[in-house]
N, C-alpha and C positions, 0 to 999 in steps of 0.2 A: 700156411701161416703169415707169410708176411702181408698177402692182401688182406686178409681178416684182422691183424692191425691195423694196416692202412684206412678201411672202413671205419675202426672203432675210433682211431685219431681222427676224423673228419666230422663222426656221429657228437664226439667228445668238444672238441673244437666250434662248432654251431650252437652245442646247446650250453656252452660256458657260457656263468654268469659275468663276467669279467666282461667279455668282448660284446654284449648286451649294450646299447645307447640307448637308456631310458628317460626322456628329456626331465628335467628337473620340475619339480611341484610350484606349480607360481606362486609369489611370497603373497602372504595374507592380504587385506584390502587394509588400506589405512584406516582407521577408525571410525572419521570423520563421512566415511563411505558407508557405513552402518548406520539404516532406521533405529533409533534406541527403543523402539517399542517391537517390529517385527524380528529385530535382529540379524536383517540380513540385509544384503547390498542393495543399493537405493537404484530404482530405475527410473523413479519419477518424484525428484525431490522435492518437497518445498520446504520454505523458512516462514515459521508462525510468528506473533507478533512480537513474542520476546526472545527470537532471534534464534532459536533452536531449527534446525532442521530434520524434516521426517518423511519417511514416506507418504503422499498426496494421500492414497487411502485412508491410512492408518489416523492420521487426522480427523477425516471424513468418519470415518468410523467411532472417535473417539467423540465427536460433535452428536452421532445420533445416538448414542450410549449416553449419553450426558455423563462419561468417565475420564475421570485423571488418571494414569495410571500411579500408585503409590512409590514408582523405579524412578520417577523423572521429578526436576525442579520442585520445588511448590509453585516457584515463581512461570513455568512456564504459561502461555498464554495462546488458547490455540483459536481464538477469536477474530483472526487475521493470518491469510494464506495468500502465498504468490510462488510462484513457478521458480526454483534454484537453478536455471540454465547454463551458470557456469557450471558450478557444482557436476549437476548432468554430463556435460560434456566430459569434465575432466574422469568421472566414471568410467565413461563409455573407452575411453581414450586410454587410462587405467588397464581397462580389459584388454584390450587389442596389444599395447604393448608386452603387458605380462602373458601372451595367450590364454587368457582366462575365457573358458566357453562353459555354456552359453550366456551372451551378453545377457544381463538382467531383466524381467520383461516387467511393466507395472503391474502391482498386488492389486485383483480384482478386487471390489467394493465387498463380496461377501468373504472373501478368504481375510479380509484385515477384518469384518465383524467377529467372527469367528477367531480370530487373533487376539483381540480386543477383549470380548464375551470371557475368554479364560484367563484372561488378569484381571477380571471381574472377578470370577470364580474365585480365584487364588490370592484375592484381596483381603488381608484381614476383618478390614474396614472400609467399607463403599465411602469414597470419597463424598463431600460436597457436590451438590448439581454444578456444572463448567455454568457460569454468565453466559447465556445466551442474548449476546446482543443483535439486537438488529440489526439487517444487515446495512440499512438505510445509516448506520451511525457507523461502517466502516466500508471500504471499499479497496479495489487495486486493476490489474495489469486484468483483462479481459480472458489471459489462461487461466485464470483463475476459477477453483470451483470453492462453493461451500452447500451442503446438503445436511438434513436433517434426520432424511431414512434412504433407504438402500434405494426407492424408485427414482426421488429428486437426484443422486451422483450421476446419474447417468446426461441431466442437463449441464448446461451452462447457464447460471441465472449470474446475476451482478455479483463480480467476486470480491472477495472480503482485502482490507489497505494490508498494507504491506510493511517490511522493512526497511527493502531493497528496494532503491528508485530501477527506471527502465534500462536507464543508460549502462548501469553495470554490467548486463551480460557483455555486452561488442568491447571490453576488456581483451586485452590478449593471452593466450594461452599459455603464457613460458611461465616457467617458476622460476625463483633462485633459490638453491639448495641454503646458503645461510645467511640468510637475511640481514640477523643483527650483528653479524662481522661488519658488513659493508656501510653501516651508520655514517660514520668518521667521513668516509669517503664520500655515501652520496652528499653529506651537508657541505663538505669541500667544496665540491663541482656544483652544485644549487646557488651557492657563493661566487662562485667565480665568473669575472667577467667574459669570458669567450661562453659564446652561445655554443658550439657544439659541446662545452662540456656540462650547460645546463641543460642542453634536451638529452643528453647520456645519463645524464643523473634524473630528469625527471622520468626516463622513459624506465630506466632499472627501477624505481620508486612503485609505479603502476604495477610492473611484471611483480616484484617483492608482495605489495600490501593487494592484490587478488585473491590471493586465496589464503596463505598463512596469518593466521587469526593472531597469533603469535607475533610475528612482527608486525600488525598493524596496531597492535595494543602500544609494543616498544619503542614501536619510531617515531608517534603522535607526542612529539615532547615543545616546548616551545624555541627550542633552538630548532626545529623543521619547522618548522607551522611558520615561523620569522622569516627562515631562508624561502619557503613554500609562498608565502601570503605577494615576496613582489615578483615572483615566475609566474603567477595566476592571469597577469592583466601582461605578460610579455608580447609585444609586437611580432614575434615569430612565434609563427602558427604551431610547428611542434613541440614548443616549449609550452604556448599556453595552452593546448590541448594535452596533453601529455599532465600537466601540474595538475591540472584542473580534473584531469580522471583520478587522480593517485588521489585526490582528497578526495573523490565521493569514494574510494577504497577504505580512506580514513574512517570518515566519516562512518560507515557501517557497526562499527564497534558501539555500541549503548555509551559505554564508559569515555570514549574518547568524542559526542557529542559535542557538550560544554564543554570540552577543553578546546576546542576545535571555535566556537563561535567565542569566547573569550581573548581568543589569542587575533583580534580585530582580524577576520579574512572574510567576512561577511562581505563588507564593504566590495574587495576588488571582485568578489563574486558576482555582488547585483553589477559591478561596471561591464563584467564579460558576458551577461545573460544579457546586457540592455545593449551592446555592441559589437560583444567580442567577434570570434572567429565562427562558422556557423558547429561546429563539433565540440565545440568549449563552450557553448550556450547549450548546446544539450546538456553537456555533466555540469555546468551550474545549475541550472534546472533539477538538478538529479541530486547535486549536493544540498541546494536550500531545501529541498522533497525531504530527505534522510535529516538534515537537522534539524529540520522541522518536528518530528518524530518526537524529541524528549521537552517536555513541559515545560522544562526549564528555557528552552530556548523561542519559546513561541511567541512571548510579548519584546523580547529585544530584536526577534529580525523582522517583525512590523516594523519597530521604531526605528530601526535603521534604514528602513524604507525599502524593503524587498518586495511590498503588495503591488506598487503599479507596473514595475517592471516583466512580474509573473502574470499579470492580469494580457499583459502586452503577449508576453510568449504562448497565451493562450488564443490572445488571436490571431497570432501570425507566426506563430514558431513553426519548427520541424515536429513532425510526428512526436518524437521521442521528446522535445522538450516541453511541447503540450500535454502531454501525457502527467510527467512530473510538476509540469506548474499547477494543474488542477489537481492533485495530490496533495501538493506543496498547498494547495491555498485550502483544500478542506483542512487539513491541519493547523492550520492558523487561525482560518476560521472560529476554531473549537475557542479561541479565547477576546472574549468581549470586544476586548479593545480594538483588534484585529476587524472585530465583525463590523463596527461601529467606520474603522476606514474607508472597509470595499463598499459600504452605502457610499461615503462620501465620494471616492473615485468611480463610480456610475456604472459595478458590477453585475447592476441588477437585470439593465439592459440586454447587460452583455450575455448574461447566464440565462435569460431567457427565450433571447432569439437563437442562442447555442441548441437551446430544447428544441423549438420551433422548426429548427432546421435540422433535428434529429442528429444534429453533434454533440460525440461525446456525453450520450445521454446520462447515462448512469452516473459520471465524475461529477459533471455540471449539477444533479441533483442532489450530489451527498451536500456540496455548499451552499445551494439553497436549502435544503433540511437545517446547518447551522443557522443562514441568517434566519430562515423563518422562527427559531427561537430566542430573538433581541427584539426590542420593541420599534427600533430602525427598520432590521430589515424585514420585519411583515411589514411596517408603514411604507417603503419602498414596494415591495412584492406587491401590496394593495394596489398602488397608485400605479405600478405596472403591467397591470391585468394576468396575474401568476393565478388569480383563482380559476379565471376561465379556462388558462393557459393549462394547468393542472388538472382541472375535472376534465376537460377536454380527451388528455391523453387519456386518465384511467377509464373515460365511456368509450373512445375508442382503440383500447387496449393496446396502446403503440410503444410494450416495453421489448426489448429482449429477454428478459427476465421478470421471474415472481420477485427478486429479489427491487431490482427500479421499480417496480411496480410497488412495492411495500413502500420504499425510500419515495415517491411520489406522495403515498396516503402517509408519510411521514410529516412533509412540510407542508400537505394542507392543513394536518393538525398541529401545526404549529400557527401556521397561519388563522388555525380559526379561534386563538387568544384573543383577533383581535375585535372581537367586540361588537357593536351595528355594523360596523361596517363589515366586516366581513360576512355577519349574516344575513347584508342582503345583497352584496355580490356574486353571495351561494346560490341565493335564491334567486336571482336572475339568470346563473349558468346554470338552474337546474339541476342544481346539489342533491338533494335528496330521494331523486329518481335513481342517480348513480350510486350514490352511497347505498342504498339499499340492495341495488342488483349486486355490487360487489359484497356486503354482507351476507349474499346468498351464495352468491358463484365463486368467490376469488378463496386464494389458500388461506389456511386457517388464519395464520399470521397477518396478509391482509385482511382478514371479515372483522379483525382484534381493533386495529385503526377504523376501517369505517365506523365501527361498531360506535369507536369514542366519539368520534368529529361525530355522527348525530347524538348522541348524547349531551356534547356539548351545544351543540346546537339548539336540544331543543330544554336545553336547561335554562339558557340565557334568555332563549323565548318567553318562558314563563316568571323569569326572573327581571328583566328589562321592560315588560309589561310598562307603559308610558299613560299614566292618565291623562290624556291631553286637556279635556275639559278642565280640568284642577289647574294644570299647566297655564292654560287659556289666562284665566282667573289672578293666574300671580304677578308678582309682580320682575318676576325673572326673565321672562319672555319680554319685556318692555325693555328691563335695563340690556338684554342680548341684541333688541334691537338696534338701540340707540347707540349702543359699540358697535356695532354691524355698519351703520349710516356715517358715527360722527367719529367714529377710533374710539380709543381706549384713553381717556384721561389727555 
């Protein structure tokens, strides 16, 4: 009886729930780790041009199906995409820290299309088609992908423009729990005369603003910007680098961009880009790129003198600064006054030489597209041999993606508005044969652009046919010859 009771006691001990140590379930992931479209933890997060973050293939599926879910803000814009490497790293670290298994894997494009299709079926009213801007009007990191069909999603064409600079991903991964409470302490240390205090405050500010959106919004005040403005040009490397990196983080918020430029911080940024410490130069280029995304800043940044150092960084900077300088120049060249300045600075020969050497072809082509849309830019490009260069690239299919190819044809279309000058150069370079071949074999959007260029060429030939006999008998030719030989008046 005693033995049986003993066995029963042992059995009861092994089965008692109070003695089993069940590991607690992992906490729910932060909401910023969840894709608003799929509702799942993101594995390949990307930032779109309006600032939100989604799973990459969910964005591509929305673009492919020309659909914008009604659950998203009306301001969401899918026309630009860039990998959010910092958030991806934060998600992986959270999963490991909280023993969350398995680590999320990128959503395949077909599953993403099914999710978006289901949202379309549930939508009470089919939204208007997305504005499918030509990818030659926007670009970014080579890791980005844009596609309009399932088959093209596996390739990597010229990516779309971003809202975050390349240098952003290099920031520290540390976080501060209560950034708002540290505001006064940070400002006091930034204003301290001790280099150690300044460095500590700059490092803390960089960490706080790296992933905390509320901190970036709260901390971007005139007081903080005034303190930061002086430290950006510090003669101490650690202070300069971390201050400039913190400014990049602050500039990520759309609401901060105009405030930062109006704080007077652009001139010190330009000084750093010209002659700061190498890592600080990278961040300065990234900050100027980020600030240039706001239309209200484009003219001001150009007037303050950012174009020459950005061109210099494009010539001889590090990979990071060249990347962000090219995209800053693209955004700044959307404004006519900056296009005129770039032409006067001799940028066109630089861009064409970079094309010929295969150096940053996609990004350079974006700037040339903008320049080809202005009278000064067209004239400089025609003088510099752009027609022959661009047609040669089309003829040899020297493109890393269909987007770059389309962008090249977009630049040629801009040049085609140059009238007789363009026609003569295009004819000499064999444009019609090249464009006819594009019209037959190129992807659809490239075909459309080739067709438009041919139409312009043919239309102008018909409209601008000169009656040379009548002209020879007119006084106009005599007057022109007189002015050519003796000058005007």
